[in-house]
C-alpha positions in Angstrom: -10.9 2.8 19.9 -13.3 2.5 17.1 -11.0 1.3 14.3 -7.8 -0.8 14.1 -6.3 0.8 11.1 -6.8 4.0 9.1 -5.2 4.9 5.7 -5.5 7.7 3.2 -5.1 7.2 -0.5 -6.4 7.3 -4.1 -8.6 4.5 -5.5 -8.6 4.3 -9.3 -10.8 2.4 -11.7 -8.5 -0.3 -13.1 -9.1 -1.7 -16.6 -7.1 -4.9 -17.3 -6.5 -5.7 -20.9 -7.3 -9.1 -22.5 -3.8 -9.9 -23.9 0.0 -9.6 -23.5 1.8 -6.8 -25.3 1.1 -3.1 -25.7 -2.1 -1.7 -24.1 -3.3 -0.3 -27.4 -3.4 -3.8 -28.9 -6.1 -4.9 -26.2 -9.6 -5.1 -27.6 -11.5 -5.7 -24.3 -10.9 -4.9 -20.6 -12.0 -6.2 -17.2 -13.0 -3.7 -14.5 -11.2 -3.8 -11.2 -10.2 -1.5 -8.4 -6.6 -0.2 -7.9 -4.7 1.8 -5.4 -1.9 1.0 -3.0 -3.7 2.1 0.2 -7.0 0.7 -0.9 -5.5 -2.7 -1.6 -4.1 -2.7 2.0 -7.5 -1.5 3.4 -9.3 -4.3 1.6 -6.8 -7.0 2.6 -7.0 -6.0 6.3 -10.8 -5.8 6.3 -11.0 -9.3 4.8 -8.9 -10.5 7.8 -11.5 -9.1 10.2 -9.8 -5.8 11.2 -11.8 -2.6 11.5 -10.5 -0.4 8.8 -11.2 3.2 7.9 -10.2 4.8 4.6 -10.3 8.5 3.7 -10.2 9.9 0.2 -12.0 11.9 -2.5 -13.7 10.7 -5.6 -15.3 12.6 -8.5 -19.1 12.5 -8.5 -19.0 10.2 -11.5 -19.8 6.5 -12.3 -16.2 5.4 -11.6 -16.3 7.0 -8.1 -19.7 5.6 -7.3 -18.6 2.1 -8.3 -15.4 2.2 -6.4 -17.1 3.5 -3.3 -19.5 0.6 -3.5 -16.6 -1.8 -3.7 -15.0 -0.4 -0.6 -18.2 -0.5 1.3 -18.9 -4.0 0.4 -15.5 -5.0 1.9 -16.8 -3.6 5.2 -14.5 -0.6 5.2 -15.5 2.6 7.0 -15.8 5.1 4.2 -17.5 7.8 6.3 -14.6 10.2 5.4 -14.7 9.7 1.7 -16.1 12.7 -0.3 -17.6 12.6 -3.8 -17.0 16.0 -5.3 -18.8 17.6 -8.1 -16.8 19.0 -11.1 -13.9 16.7 -10.1 -13.0 13.3 -11.6 -11.9 9.9 -10.4 -8.5 8.5 -11.4 -8.3 5.9 -14.1 -5.6 3.2 -14.8 -5.1 0.8 -17.7 -3.0 -2.3 -17.3 -1.9 -4.7 -19.9 -0.6 -8.3 -19.4 3.0 -9.1 -19.2 4.2 -12.0 -21.4 5.5 -14.7 -19.1 4.5 -12.8 -16.0 6.4 -10.0 -14.3 5.8 -6.2 -14.6 2.8 -5.5 -17.0 2.5 -2.2 -19.1 0.6 0.4 -17.1 -0.9 3.7 -18.1 -2.2 6.2 -15.5 -4.9 8.9 -16.0 -4.8 10.5 -12.5 -3.3 14.0 -12.9 -5.6 16.5 -11.2 -7.9 13.8 -9.9 -10.3 14.4 -7.0 -8.0 12.5 -4.6 -5.1 14.7 -5.5 -7.0 17.6 -4.0 -7.2 16.2 -0.5 -6.1 18.8 2.0 -4.7 18.6 5.6 -7.8 20.3 6.9 -9.9 17.5 5.4 -8.6 15.3 8.2 -10.9 14.5 11.1 -8.3 14.3 13.9 -10.7 12.6 16.4 -11.7 9.9 13.8 -8.0 9.4 12.8 -6.5 9.2 16.4 -9.4 6.9 17.4 -7.7 4.2 15.4 -4.8 2.0 16.7 -2.6 2.3 13.6 -2.0 4.4 10.5 -0.7 3.0 7.3 0.9 5.5 5.0 2.6 5.1 1.6 4.8 7.3 -0.8 2.0 7.1 -3.5 -0.5 9.4 -1.8 2.3 11.7 -0.7 3.4 12.0 -4.4 0.0 13.0 -5.8 0.2 16.7 -4.9 1.6 19.2 -2.4 -1.6 19.1 -0.5 -1.5 15.2 -0.3 2.0 15.4 1.0 1.0 17.9 3.6 -2.0 15.6 4.5 0.4 12.6 4.9 2.7 14.6 7.2 -0.2 15.9 9.3 -1.7 12.5 9.7 1.6 11.0 10.8 2.2 13.8 13.2 -1.2 13.4 14.8 -0.8 9.7 15.2 2.7 10.1 16.7 1.4 12.7 19.2 -1.4 10.3 20.1 1.0 7.4 20.7 -0.4 5.3 17.9 1.8 3.1 15.6 2.5 4.0 12.0 3.7 1.8 9.1 5.2 3.3 6.0 5.7 1.7 2.5 7.8 3.8 0.2 6.0 2.4 -2.8 7.9 4.6 -5.2 6.3 6.2 -8.2 9.2 8.2 -9.8 6.9 9.7 -12.5 4.9 11.5 -9.8 8.0 13.3 -8.4 9.7 16.3 -9.8 13.1 14.6 -9.5 14.8 11.6 -8.0 16.5 13.8 -5.4 13.1 15.3 -4.3 11.6 11.8 -4.1 14.5 10.5 -2.1 14.6 13.3 0.4 10.8 13.4 1.0 10.3 9.6 1.2 13.1 9.2 3.7 11.8 12.1 5.8 8.4 10.4 5.9 9.9 7.0 6.8 11.7 8.7 9.7 8.2 9.4 11.2 7.1 5.8 11.1 7.5 2.8 13.5 7.5 0.1 10.8 9.2 0.8 7.4 8.6 -1.6 4.5 10.9 -0.9 1.5 11.6 -3.3 -1.4 15.2 -4.1 -2.0 15.5 -2.0 -5.2 13.6 0.9 -3.6 15.9 0.7 -0.6 19.1 0.9 -2.7 17.8 3.9 -4.5 16.7 5.6 -1.3 19.5 4.9 1.0 22.6 4.1 -1.1 23.0 0.9 0.7 23.4 -2.4 -1.3 22.3 -5.1 1.1 19.1 -5.5 2.9 21.0 -5.2 6.2 22.5 -1.9 5.2 19.1 -0.6 4.0 17.4 -1.7 7.3 20.2 0.0 9.3 19.7 3.3 7.5 16.1 3.5 8.7 16.8 2.0 12.1 19.4 4.8 12.6 16.7 7.3 11.9 14.3 6.0 14.5 12.3 3.1 13.0 11.5 0.4 15.5 11.3 -2.2 12.7 12.4 -2.3 9.1 11.4 -5.1 6.8 13.1 -5.2 3.4 11.2 -7.2 0.7 13.4 -9.5 -1.3 10.9 -10.9 -3.8 11.1 -14.6 -4.2 13.8 -14.8 -1.5 11.4 -13.5 1.1 12.3 -10.6 3.4 14.9 -9.4 5.8 13.9 -7.8 9.1 15.7 -5.7 11.6 13.9 -4.6 14.8 14.4 -4.2 18.6 14.1 -8.0 19.1 16.8 -8.8 16.5 17.4 -9.3 12.8 17.0 -12.2 10.3 15.6 -13.4 7.1 12.4 -15.3 6.4 12.2 -17.3 3.2 9.6 -16.8 0.5 6.9 -19.2 -0.7 7.2 -21.1 -4.0 5.1 -19.8 -6.8 4.2 -22.0 -9.7 3.6 -19.2 -12.2 4.0 -15.4 -11.9 1.0 -13.7 -13.6 1.4 -10.1 -12.5 3.6 -8.6 -9.8 1.5 -5.4 -9.2 0.0 -5.5 -5.7 2.4 -8.0 -4.2 3.9 -5.3 -1.9 0.5 -4.3 -0.7 -0.3 -7.9 0.1 2.9 -8.2 2.0 1.9 -5.1 4.0 -1.5 -6.7 4.8 0.3 -9.7 6.3 2.8 -7.8 8.3 0.4 -5.2 9.7 -2.3 -7.6 10.6 0.1 -10.0 12.4 1.9 -7.3 14.3 -1.5 -5.7 15.4 -2.5 -9.2 16.6 0.6 -9.4 18.8 2.4 -12.0 16.7 6.2 -12.1 16.5 8.1 -10.3 13.8 9.2 -13.5 12.0 5.6 -14.8 12.0 4.5 -11.4 10.6 7.1 -11.5 7.9 6.1 -15.1 7.0 2.4 -14.0 6.7 3.4 -11.1 4.5 5.5 -13.4 2.3 2.6 -15.8 1.9 0.1 -13.1 0.9 2.6 -11.5 -1.4 3.1 -14.8 -3.1 -0.6 -15.3 -3.6 -0.8 -11.8 -5.1 1.6 -12.4 -8.0 -0.5 -15.3 -9.2 -3.6 -13.3 -10.3 -4.3 -10.4 -12.7 -5.9 -7.9 -10.3 -4.7 -6.2 -7.2 -7.1 -7.7 -4.7 -8.3 -11.1 -6.0 -5.7 -13.0 -4.0 -6.1 -11.2 -0.7 -7.2 -13.9 1.7 -10.1 -14.1 4.1 -9.5 -14.9 7.7 -10.7 -18.5 7.1 -8.1 -18.9 4.3 -5.4 -17.5 6.5 -6.3 -19.8 9.3 -6.4 -22.8 6.9 -2.8 -22.0 5.9 -1.7 -21.9 9.6 -0.6 -18.3 9.4 
């Protein structure tokens, strides 16, 4: 196999404001990259995994910069297209007073990535990888992105590869809560490892506890469900048993965006290395805790040397 992990998704230019409060009060911005799937791709590549990422950019300055960022991380971008007369997505993010969830503004409707189609998939390239990571974000961008997500998962299942799925809910991208719930749960049923947050899980399943949420997806075929509990760590339920792994202490929360992607990096990398589930969850908790202490989505994603130094 030529790659360890493949993922599809939208990368956006992220402009982070210089102060807490409404975005319109910011006077200067720092340029970063953003995108759930690209965050995971970057994190896995930094840990030494061979990662491929497929997407579309506009043939514009933002797309060229983002493509260069991904290539510098060592990611295979051979299946990324820069399309003329299309545009790259843009995202503004303010700063949250006292940490937590910052104000966010998206400019992504009709972006180049939203026009990705199932026939853009190179099946041989995709199934040449060991693992597919999918999220509910890419699936929500458009009907064609949802069809692409479904086809990529079907191809990998048919090839006997493993699939992870993070619901990563973006309600504003869906026509209704009911449509979001039905579609996300259908996609989760196609995955081996399902990674919901506790609040997401409650909305999607109607269950209240982490154990109830995990059982919902286990009953639908998932081999492993890990429910993220924020500062309390995460609950897991898999073929080898169930349990909770505690979180890591954080001195100061700066920005919660990207924490779930960091968690996915830890879990996926550890499981593909053959580590046990509890060890994988601990690694995910540690990377997630690092992520909430920085402004951008990827600054805290560790290198392999940093991971080894932490004993994880």
